[in-house]
C-alpha positions, -999 to +999 in steps of 0.1 A: -051+479+427-078+463+450-079+426+458-114+422+441-099+438+410-068+416+407-092+384+413-115+396+387-091+401+359-074+368+369-113+352+364-109+366+328-073+357+321-058+392+321-037+393+353-014+416+336-038+438+322-038+475+331-063+493+350-081+525+355-106+530+376-135+552+355-168+556+378-181+544+410-216+556+417-242+529+413-214+503+404-176+499+404-162+506+369-128+498+357-112+501+321-089+474+315-064+470+285-047+442+277-036+425+244-074+411+238-081+449+236-101+474+258-129+465+287-151+477+312-150+458+344-180+463+366-180+453+399-216+454+407-231+472+440-247+443+460-285+447+459-288+469+431-292+439+405-298+401+411-282+377+394-311+370+371-314+406+361-275+409+349-277+380+331-303+394+310-287+426+303-262+407+292-276+382+268-300+413+258-267+435+247-251+401+231-287+402+209-285+445+201-248+439+190-259+413+170-284+434+160-259+458+146-264+480+170-234+499+188-239+487+225-212+473+248-201+434+237-201+412+268-168+394+270-173+359+291-148+348+314-121+319+310-147+297+320-171+309+295-193+328+321-208+362+315-211+369+354-187+360+376-190+360+415-163+371+441-165+382+479-204+386+472-199+407+440-216+398+404-188+410+382-188+414+343-168+424+313-180+444+284-160+456+252-148+491+255-165+515+235-142+544+215-159+578+213-167+608+237-200+616+258-226+641+241-220+660+269-222+666+305-250+673+325-257+711+337-231+720+312-242+734+279-238+714+248-206+720+227-216+703+195-200+710+160-240+698+148-263+692+173-293+687+153-275+658+130-266+643+164-300+646+182-314+629+149-291+604+148-298+597+181-336+590+175-324+569+146-307+547+169-334+548+195-358+534+174-333+506+161-331+496+192-367+495+200-370+476+163-339+451+174-356+451+212-394+436+198-374+412+175-352+399+204-367+364+217-366+370+252-347+338+269-363+317+297-357+337+330-354+368+316-360+396+339-357+432+340-370+461+358-404+475+348-409+514+340-446+503+338-474+525+354-466+510+388-429+511+385-435+548+377-464+557+400-474+531+423-462+526+463-429+514+454-415+532+419-385+523+407-367+552+419-389+560+450-416+579+461-411+610+446-440+624+461-423+621+498-390+641+489-385+657+521-372+692+506-405+693+488-425+727+502-466+720+507-471+736+474-447+715+451-457+682+474-497+690+465-486+697+426-468+659+427-497+644+445-521+655+423-500+648+390-493+612+407-534+605+409-542+623+374-515+604+352-527+571+372-557+576+358-543+590+321-519+559+319-551+536+328-571+547+302-543+545+273-536+510+282-530+485+254-528+522+230-486+528+241-459+514+224-445+493+254-413+471+254-375+470+263-360+501+269-329+517+275-345+544+301-309+564+306-299+578+273-285+609+289-255+632+274-231+607+292-245+575+281-241+586+243-206+586+231-196+603+200-175+588+175-173+605+145-203+602+124-213+573+148-229+572+181-225+546+209-253+535+235-237+527+270-250+516+304-281+497+299-279+494+337-317+511+344-327+495+309-359+473+310-397+471+303-411+505+299-430+532+275-411+540+245-421+574+248-402+574+282-370+569+261-384+600+241-384+618+272-350+607+289-331+618+263-344+651+260-351+662+292-316+674+305-316+693+269-344+715+280-324+744+288-302+747+258-311+779+238-319+759+203-339+729+220-371+733+198-348+723+171-331+694+190-363+680+198-378+685+163-345+665+151-348+637+174-381+632+165-378+634+130-347+606+131-367+586+154-398+585+131-377+582+101-374+542+111-400+535+134-440+546+140-446+561+175-478+579+183-459+612+204-493+630+215-484+617+249-449+630+250-457+659+275-472+633+298-438+611+297-415+643+303-432+652+335-430+612+347-397+611+336-390+642+356-412+633+386-385+602+386-357+620+391-375+637+421-370+598+437-344+590+428-320+621+444-336+610+480-309+584+493-281+603+474-289+638+488-259+635+511-237+631+482-216+662+472-237+684+453-269+664+461-289+692+478-284+714+444-290+685+420-324+679+439-334+716+437-327+715+397-350+683+398-378+694+419-376+726+398-382+704+367-407+683+381-429+714+395-428+734+357-433+699+338-460+681+361-475+719+362-480+723+325-492+691+321-522+697+353-530+730+331-512+745+364-480+762+348-455+774+376 
């Protein structure tokens, strides 16, 4: 156990708890088990989110938990703080949720009843959006914005996808054309698209299955965005599944059974979501498997942006 983890456990009065490392890409995450139960200790990467953004996420989670959503519950430290700062790192702790991930990226789904799972995911996503709309934002609440500038502006949330160094000239031209067209279309749709707080990362690894229940975790990328962006995120990595049309139908059916949403622009948001990954991967291309992931992201963007432009690849 490193010194930073030891200090964090002391701040939460859990110095005798057992600790297991879980993940370390964007933040260092540890599973902490003690007399009070199991928790996820999160040591936040400096510079990724400031204190106000992190505190806003935790207040949002508290409100979603109170609304009946299966999301992590923030655990105050011994001093009553939701965030502690240790050696320049912001640190928080949330309840550990039981269940197994819905699946793993780039691996076939292995679900007993995939349609039922996707229908339930659509319902829970709609409930999250409803509860988020009912959440009175505290003073100083601040989260990232997946609006038109955040997706297509000069400094997008996940980077300038059209400048990915692995793009060939044809694909670079395609993404430049898509960016221009998407900006025009979003501008024309201003005020007509459902916009509010979104999870923004409901990929397989962030949806846990526990019996008949689903649990939504990792709100690190959550912020203000188009509700169709959440739908597109949940669908994008499943396009290669042999039963994808049925899974898509089940997700939309589940969502619409709880909340109304105009799905006419889903194709645009599928393309937008695919393009964001082409930007996200750029600073991570040196990681193990980064080049392979980049190739896949570019191919997804080529297909979906090309289809949106009427230039199928």
